[in-house]
N, C-alpha and C positions, 0 to 999 in steps of 0.2 A: 697843794693846798699852800695857802699865802699865810705868812705867820707875822702876827702885829703885836707888838708891844707897846703900850700906852702907859705912860707916867701919871700916876694918881696920886692924892694926899695921903694914901694906903699902900703905896708901893707900886711897882708895876705890874701891870695886869695884861695877860696874855691869852691871844685865842688865837684860832687858824681858821681860814675863812676858804672857801672852793672858789672857784672862778663861777661868777653868777651867772646862771642858766635862766632866763626869764620864764622859759616853757615849766620850770619846775620850782615846787614849793621849797621854803628856804626853813632848816631846822637849826635850833640851837640845841647841843648836846652838854647836858650838866651833869656830869661824874658824881661819886659818891663822896666819902668822907675821909678816907684812909690818904694821906699825902704820900706815902710811898707806892700805892698802886693806880690811886686816882688822879688823872691829868688825862690830858689832851691824847696820849698815846694809848692809853687805854681802849678806844675804839679802833685802833689801827687792825686788828685781825679781823674786823667786821665791816671794814670800808667796802668790801667786794657787795655787801648787803645792803650798804648805805646809798653809796654813791649813783646809781642807777637811777634812783627815785627820787632825790632831792638836791637841793644847796645845802651840804652838812656845814656846821659852824661849831667848832670844838672850844670849849672854855676849859680854862684853867683858873679856879679860884684861887683868891690870895693864899699863899704858904703850898700851892700844887703847882707841879710841874715848873714852868717857866715863871710864873707870877711869884713875885717876892712878897713882902710883908705877912702880916697877921691879921688882915680884915675880917670883921664879923659879918653877921646878918646885913646891917645895913650897910657897910662898906661894899659887900659883894653884889648887894641888890643893885647901887649905884653903877658898879662898872659894868654889869650886866645889861642894865638897860641903857648904859652907854653904848653898849654894842647894838642893842636892838633899833637905837636912834639911827645909827650909822647905817644900819642894813634897810631901814625906812627909807633913807636920802636915796637909795640906790632904785626905789620902786619896785621893791619885793612884795609888795602886798603884805598882808597879815603874817606872822610868823607860828611856827609850830615849835612846841618845847618837848624835849623828850630828857625824863631825869632819871636817873637810877639813883635809889636808894638816898641818902641824904640830899641828893640833887632835886627828889621831889619837891623837898621844901622850897625850892628856888623856883621852881615852875610856878607853885601856887601863888608865891609871893609878887613874882612878876605879872600873873593876871590880876593879882589883887590891885596891883599898882596900875596897869594900863591895859583894862580887859578888851577894849576895841582893837588891840592890836594883836591879840594872842587869837589864833584859828584853832588850834586845839593842842591837848597834852598827852604826852604819853608816859606813863608811870611805869619803872622797871623795878620791882622790889621794893616799892617805897619806905621809906621810914619817916618816923614822927605823925603819921596819918591821925593819931589819937588828938594831937595838938592841932591839926592842919586841916584834916578832911572837912571839917564843918564850914571852914572859910569859903569853900568853893558852891556855897549857894548862889544859887543864879548863875552858875556857868554853864552855857550853852552851847559850846565848843563841841569838837567831836575829840573822844578821850577811849583811849585803850590801856589796857594793865597788862603787864608779862610778869608771871610771879610763878615760883616753884613752890607747890603745896607743901612742902617739906624745908623750906629755906632755914637753914641755922644760924641766920642773924637777924632776918627781921620776920617776925611770926607771921603767916599767912592768916591767922585768926584776925588779924587788922583789915583783912579786905572786906569784911561786914561794914567799916566805915564807909567803904565806896559803892555797896551793894544797890543803894539807892538812886545813883547817878547813871544817865543815860551813857552805856560804855560797852566795849567788847573786852572781854577778857580772854587770856593767851596763857595755858599753864604747862608746867612741866608737872606731871602727874594727873590722874583723872580728877574732875571736877563739873557738876553738872552745869555750871553756868557758862563753861568754856566750849563744852560737847565735842565738837570734831577740832577743835582749836588747842589741842591739847598734844603733849610729846611727852612720850614714855620711856625714853631711852636711857636718859640720865635723872637723876632726883637727888635733894639736900645740897642744891648749889644756891649761893647767894649771887652767881653772875649768869643767870640763864641766857643772857643774850651771846654770851660766848660760848656757854656749853650746849645751846640749841640754836644756832645761826639762822636755820633754816624757820624756826620759829619766830624768832626775831624778827625777820624780813616781814613775814606775815604781819606782824603786829604793826611795823612801821608802816606798811602799804595800805592796811587799814586805816591809819590814823590819818594818812594824806589823801584818800581816797573820798 
């Protein structure tokens, strides 16, 4: 992975990008809200599940990891959009977005900003759906959702806000909408991608297929 740091008006913005393989889709991974644990390094334990399927791009939002400053929604939107612009210059085609927890908000905001450049969105235990799910009206790309039905941080009850969208659901714990795409070995986790990496890989492959 190549480490890139860009100077912006809101501080230094850091991201990591793999060598681009034109035969693979490109995916931006957007972390959650806690600066202590949420940054590019969060994804390292599951790179074995990620790298075979895509060109991963790992983002550090402002105040996380190697990104400095305390940029808010707009500053992060601008910086993430800048990364997408850079990728599009390399002829990667449309990009996919995967957002966990608070990162889901930035996925939706990028789609609202540049819908023609977004091929699909993967949500992992997505936060703020009560405020943002309705903004997905008109979304026609691929969508997958990964969630622990007993998530102790973001209530699975919010899944009802996504049910009307065409998507595939993957759960820790049984749910009728998930069917066989359910894992039963671990529950009550806000990091289902780390607790059930095989299920996460299925979620990612489905998004990209």
